[in-house]
C-alpha positions as CSV (number, residue, x, y, z in Angstrom):
1,M,-18.8,24.3,-12.7
2,A,-18.6,24.8,-9.0
3,N,-16.5,26.8,-6.6
4,I,-14.5,24.4,-4.8
5,L,-12.2,25.1,-1.8
6,V,-9.4,22.6,-1.2
7,A,-8.0,22.4,2.0
8,G,-4.6,21.1,2.2
9,G,-4.2,21.6,-1.7
10,A,-0.3,22.3,-1.6
11,G,0.2,18.7,-0.5
12,F,0.8,15.6,-2.4
13,I,-2.5,14.3,-3.1
14,G,-4.3,17.7,-2.9
15,S,-1.9,19.4,-5.4
16,H,-2.5,16.4,-7.9
17,T,-6.4,16.8,-7.3
18,L,-6.1,20.5,-8.2
19,L,-5.1,19.5,-11.5
20,A,-8.0,17.0,-12.1
21,L,-10.4,19.6,-10.8
22,D,-9.3,22.1,-13.3
23,T,-9.5,19.8,-16.0
24,A,-13.0,19.0,-14.8
25,G,-13.8,22.7,-15.2
26,H,-14.2,23.6,-11.7
27,S,-13.1,27.0,-10.2
28,L,-10.4,26.5,-7.3
29,V,-9.3,28.0,-4.0
30,T,-6.6,26.4,-1.9
31,L,-6.4,27.0,1.9
32,D,-3.0,25.7,3.3
33,N,-0.9,26.8,6.2
34,L,2.2,25.3,4.2
35,S,3.5,23.4,7.2
36,N,3.8,20.4,5.2
37,G,2.7,21.5,1.6
38,H,4.7,23.5,-0.9
39,R,3.7,26.9,-2.3
40,D,4.9,26.0,-5.7
41,S,2.5,22.9,-5.7
42,V,-0.5,25.2,-6.1
43,T,-0.2,25.7,-9.9
44,I,-4.0,26.5,-10.4
45,G,-6.5,28.9,-8.7
46,K,-6.0,31.0,-5.8
47,L,-3.9,30.1,-2.6
48,V,-4.8,31.4,0.7
49,E,-2.3,30.8,3.5
50,G,-4.0,30.1,6.7
51,D,-5.1,27.0,8.7
52,L,-8.4,25.5,9.9
53,H,-8.3,26.9,13.4
54,D,-8.9,30.5,12.2
55,S,-12.7,30.7,12.0
56,A,-12.9,34.4,10.7
57,L,-10.6,33.3,7.9
58,L,-12.7,30.2,7.1
59,D,-15.8,32.4,7.0
60,R,-14.2,34.9,4.8
61,V,-13.0,32.4,2.4
62,L,-16.1,30.4,2.0
63,T,-18.3,33.5,1.5
64,E,-16.1,35.7,-0.5
65,N,-15.4,32.9,-3.1
66,K,-18.9,31.5,-2.9
67,I,-17.8,28.1,-2.1
68,D,-20.1,25.2,-3.2
69,A,-18.1,22.4,-1.8
70,V,-14.9,21.5,0.1
71,I,-12.4,18.7,-0.6
72,H,-10.5,18.2,2.9
73,F,-7.0,17.2,2.8
74,A,-5.5,19.3,5.8
75,A,-4.2,16.7,8.1
76,F,-0.9,15.2,9.6
77,I,-0.3,12.0,8.1
78,E,2.7,10.1,9.9
79,A,1.4,7.2,11.9
80,G,4.6,6.9,13.8
81,E,4.5,10.5,14.7
82,S,1.1,10.5,15.9
83,V,2.1,7.9,18.5
84,V,4.8,10.2,19.7
85,N,2.9,13.3,19.7
86,P,-0.8,12.5,19.8
87,M,-2.3,15.7,20.7
88,A,-0.9,17.5,17.9
89,F,-2.6,15.1,15.7
90,Y,-5.9,15.5,17.5
91,K,-5.6,19.2,17.6
92,N,-4.8,19.5,13.9
93,N,-6.9,16.5,12.3
94,V,-9.7,16.5,14.6
95,A,-10.3,20.0,16.1
96,G,-9.3,21.6,12.7
97,S,-11.9,19.5,11.1
98,L,-14.6,20.4,13.4
99,N,-13.8,24.2,13.0
100,L,-14.2,23.4,9.4
101,I,-17.4,21.7,9.4
102,N,-18.8,24.3,11.7
103,A,-17.7,27.1,9.3
104,M,-19.6,25.2,6.4
105,I,-22.7,24.9,8.5
106,R,-22.7,28.7,9.3
107,N,-22.1,29.7,5.6
108,N,-24.6,27.1,4.2
109,V,-21.9,25.1,2.3
110,R,-23.2,21.4,2.5
111,T,-20.8,19.4,0.3
112,M,-17.6,17.9,1.5
113,V,-15.2,15.1,0.2
114,F,-12.8,14.0,2.9
115,S,-9.5,12.6,2.5
116,S,-9.5,9.6,4.9
117,T,-7.4,6.3,5.2
118,A,-7.3,2.5,5.4
119,A,-5.7,3.2,8.7
120,V,-9.3,3.0,10.1
121,Y,-9.3,-0.6,9.7
122,G,-6.1,-1.1,12.1
123,Q,-4.6,-4.7,11.8
124,E,-7.7,-6.2,10.2
125,G,-5.3,-7.4,7.2
126,G,-5.1,-10.9,6.1
127,A,-5.9,-12.8,3.0
128,A,-9.4,-11.4,2.4
129,L,-9.8,-7.9,0.9
130,L,-10.7,-5.2,3.3
131,S,-14.3,-4.1,2.7
132,E,-15.9,-0.8,4.1
133,T,-18.2,-3.1,6.5
134,L,-15.2,-4.2,8.7
135,P,-15.1,-3.0,12.2
136,K,-13.1,0.4,12.5
137,L,-10.3,-0.7,15.0
138,P,-7.4,1.9,14.3
139,I,-4.2,1.1,16.0
140,N,-2.6,4.5,16.5
141,P,-3.8,8.4,17.0
142,Y,-3.4,9.0,13.2
143,G,-6.0,6.1,12.6
144,H,-8.2,7.5,15.4
145,S,-8.2,11.0,14.4
146,K,-9.4,10.2,10.8
147,W,-12.1,7.9,11.9
148,M,-13.2,10.5,14.6
149,V,-13.6,13.0,11.5
150,E,-15.6,10.4,9.6
151,C,-17.9,10.0,12.7
152,M,-18.6,13.7,12.8
153,L,-19.1,13.8,9.1
154,R,-21.6,10.9,9.4
155,D,-23.3,12.4,12.4
156,T,-23.7,15.8,10.9
157,A,-25.2,14.4,7.7
158,A,-27.6,12.4,10.1
159,I,-29.0,15.6,11.2
160,G,-29.4,17.1,7.7
161,K,-26.6,19.6,7.7
162,L,-24.1,18.0,5.4
163,D,-23.6,15.9,2.3
164,A,-20.3,14.1,2.5
165,I,-18.1,11.5,1.1
166,A,-15.0,9.9,2.9
167,L,-12.5,8.4,0.6
168,R,-10.2,5.8,2.4
169,Y,-7.1,5.6,0.5
170,F,-4.6,2.5,0.5
171,N,-0.9,3.3,-0.3
172,A,-0.8,6.5,-2.4
173,A,2.0,6.4,-4.9
174,G,3.2,7.6,-8.3
175,S,3.4,11.2,-9.5
176,D,1.8,13.5,-12.2
177,P,2.7,11.8,-15.5
178,E,4.0,15.1,-16.9
179,G,6.5,15.4,-14.1
180,R,5.0,18.5,-12.7
181,L,4.4,17.5,-9.2
182,G,5.4,14.6,-7.1
183,E,6.0,13.5,-3.4
184,R,8.2,15.9,-1.4
185,H,7.5,14.8,2.2
186,D,10.2,15.8,4.9
187,P,11.0,13.5,6.2
188,E,9.9,11.0,3.5
189,T,8.3,7.6,4.8
190,H,6.7,6.3,1.7
191,L,8.2,3.3,0.3
192,I,8.4,3.9,-3.4
193,P,10.3,7.4,-3.2
194,L,12.5,6.1,-0.4
195,I,13.5,3.0,-2.6
196,L,13.9,5.4,-5.6
197,D,16.1,7.8,-3.3
198,A,18.2,4.7,-2.7
199,A,18.4,4.4,-6.7
200,R,19.5,7.9,-7.1
201,G,22.3,7.7,-4.4
202,A,20.3,10.2,-2.0
203,R,20.3,7.4,0.6
204,A,22.8,4.6,1.4
205,D,20.1,1.7,1.0
206,I,16.5,0.6,1.5
207,K,15.4,-1.3,4.4
208,I,13.0,-4.2,4.5
209,F,11.3,-4.5,8.0
210,G,10.5,-8.2,8.5
211,S,11.1,-11.0,5.9
212,D,9.5,-13.6,7.8
213,Y,5.6,-12.9,7.2
214,G,3.2,-15.6,6.0
215,T,3.3,-14.2,2.4
216,P,5.0,-15.6,-0.7
217,D,8.2,-14.0,-0.3
218,G,8.1,-13.1,3.4
219,T,7.6,-9.4,3.2
220,C,4.5,-7.1,3.7
221,I,1.9,-6.8,0.9
222,R,0.2,-3.6,0.3
223,D,-2.2,-2.1,-2.1
224,Y,-0.7,1.0,-4.3
225,V,-2.7,3.3,-5.9
226,H,-1.7,6.0,-8.2
227,V,-2.2,9.7,-7.0
228,S,-3.8,10.7,-10.2
229,D,-6.2,7.8,-9.8
230,L,-6.9,9.1,-6.3
231,A,-7.3,12.6,-7.8
232,T,-9.9,11.4,-10.4
233,A,-11.9,9.7,-7.4
234,H,-12.2,13.2,-5.7
235,V,-13.5,14.8,-8.7
236,L,-16.0,11.9,-9.1
237,A,-17.0,12.3,-5.4
238,V,-17.5,15.9,-5.3
239,D,-19.5,15.7,-8.6
240,R,-21.7,13.1,-7.4
241,L,-22.6,15.1,-4.2
242,L,-23.2,18.4,-6.2
243,T,-25.4,16.6,-8.5
244,R,-27.2,14.1,-6.6
245,G,-30.3,16.4,-5.9
246,G,-30.4,15.9,-2.3
247,D,-33.8,16.8,-0.4
248,G,-32.0,18.5,2.6
249,T,-32.0,15.6,4.8
250,G,-28.1,14.8,4.6
251,F,-26.2,12.2,2.9
252,Y,-23.1,10.3,3.9
253,D,-20.9,7.6,2.3
254,A,-17.5,6.1,2.8
255,M,-15.5,3.9,0.2
256,N,-12.1,2.5,0.0
257,L,-9.7,3.7,-2.9
258,G,-7.4,0.8,-4.0
259,T,-6.7,-1.7,-6.8
260,S,-7.7,-4.8,-5.0
261,N,-4.0,-6.1,-5.9
262,G,-1.4,-6.2,-3.6
263,H,2.5,-6.0,-4.1
264,S,5.1,-7.1,-1.5
265,V,7.9,-5.0,-0.5
266,R,10.4,-7.3,-2.3
267,Q,8.5,-7.0,-5.5
268,V,8.5,-3.2,-5.4
269,I,12.2,-3.2,-4.8
270,E,12.8,-5.6,-7.7
271,M,10.5,-3.7,-10.0
272,A,12.4,-0.4,-9.2
273,K,15.8,-2.1,-9.7
274,H,14.5,-3.3,-13.1
275,L,13.2,-0.1,-14.2
276,T,16.1,2.2,-13.0
277,G,18.8,-0.2,-14.0
278,V,20.5,0.5,-10.5
279,D,21.3,-2.4,-8.2
280,F,21.2,-0.3,-4.9
281,K,21.8,-1.8,-1.3
282,V,19.0,-3.5,0.3
283,V,19.1,-4.3,4.2
284,E,16.8,-6.7,5.9
285,Q,15.8,-5.8,9.4
286,A,13.4,-7.1,12.1
287,R,9.8,-6.4,11.7
288,R,8.1,-3.1,12.9
289,A,5.4,-3.3,15.6
290,G,2.0,-2.8,14.2
291,D,2.9,-3.7,10.6
292,P,-0.1,-6.2,9.3
293,A,1.1,-8.8,6.8
294,C,-1.3,-7.9,4.0
295,L,-3.5,-4.9,3.6
296,V,-5.2,-4.8,0.3
297,A,-8.5,-2.9,-0.6
298,D,-12.0,-4.3,-1.7
299,A,-12.8,-1.1,-3.9
300,S,-15.9,-2.5,-5.6
301,R,-18.0,0.1,-3.9
302,A,-16.1,3.0,-5.6
303,H,-16.4,1.3,-8.7
304,T,-20.1,1.0,-8.3
305,V,-21.1,4.3,-6.8
306,L,-18.6,6.6,-8.4
307,G,-17.7,4.8,-11.6
308,W,-14.3,5.0,-10.7
309,Q,-11.4,2.9,-12.3
310,P,-8.0,3.2,-11.8
311,Q,-6.1,4.1,-15.1
312,R,-2.3,4.4,-14.0
313,S,-2.1,2.1,-10.8
314,D,0.0,-0.8,-12.2
315,L,3.2,-1.1,-10.5
316,K,5.4,-0.4,-13.3
317,T,3.5,2.9,-14.2
318,M,3.7,4.0,-10.8
319,I,7.3,3.6,-10.3
320,E,8.1,4.9,-13.7
321,D,6.2,8.2,-13.0
322,T,7.8,8.5,-9.5
323,W,11.4,8.0,-11.1
324,R,10.5,10.8,-13.8
325,F,9.9,13.3,-11.0
326,R,12.3,11.9,-8.1
327,R,15.5,11.5,-9.9
328,N,15.5,15.3,-10.8
329,L,15.2,16.4,-7.2
330,T,18.2,18.0,-5.4
């Protein structure tokens, strides 16, 4: 059992990871400023309200709780908003992460798992699966900010100060199978909860942005992965780092988390209509700038290195789990 600090643990993926870490027997402390997270999502362990810019607080939390490892989710995630307000993203995502890394070094906490993103690849999408060896060419400040943190982790590991793994998610989806947790972004921008909001009457329609892509049905294809499977990957990654028996020289790795199987926007909509029994309104609009036709992960490295295998990431299960949670929202 390890003492783990979960930065941003009150958010969507962080709160699901708390459940998985608890099942694995770890002792948990969540640090969250609750700007995007929810206090009632932290159902396990201790919650400390605060943010990554408070160096004194970081020192106190790391030492008083005898933290062995950090899992870092504390970031702004909306790519569109990052274009409008880039400095906020660089301050929160990059400067906040730098402050956290420095606090870890000061307090001899060597282990971090970092919540990264497929946005580091930019518009590399095409027929082939995206592998970790592709050039990192993010197209917005959000993607840039995540790649900058990855570079900090890599370079800090290279001088022997840190052992870290960056996990690059594709499209997080689903909800806790028992209905305890789910997506509550404000505003919501993820496709599956938006579709289900249309199904439950919380929005007038669902919009398809572009139906003339070079895909089988003309709509964008994305790789959706269940949030519970993402949570499992974080447990495997932190356990690997804590048990690797490092010699103090530093360690860094990065890997994709996806299913290697894409679904189009139209396929997701049709599955949601079938499962909910609601024929909600669908409106086709022009393409959005910067949307690649197809983004699907090569997740073989996570399978090989971590032994990770998604269990709930088929489209039917992800929509059913999300609907179980979403339909009860007020």
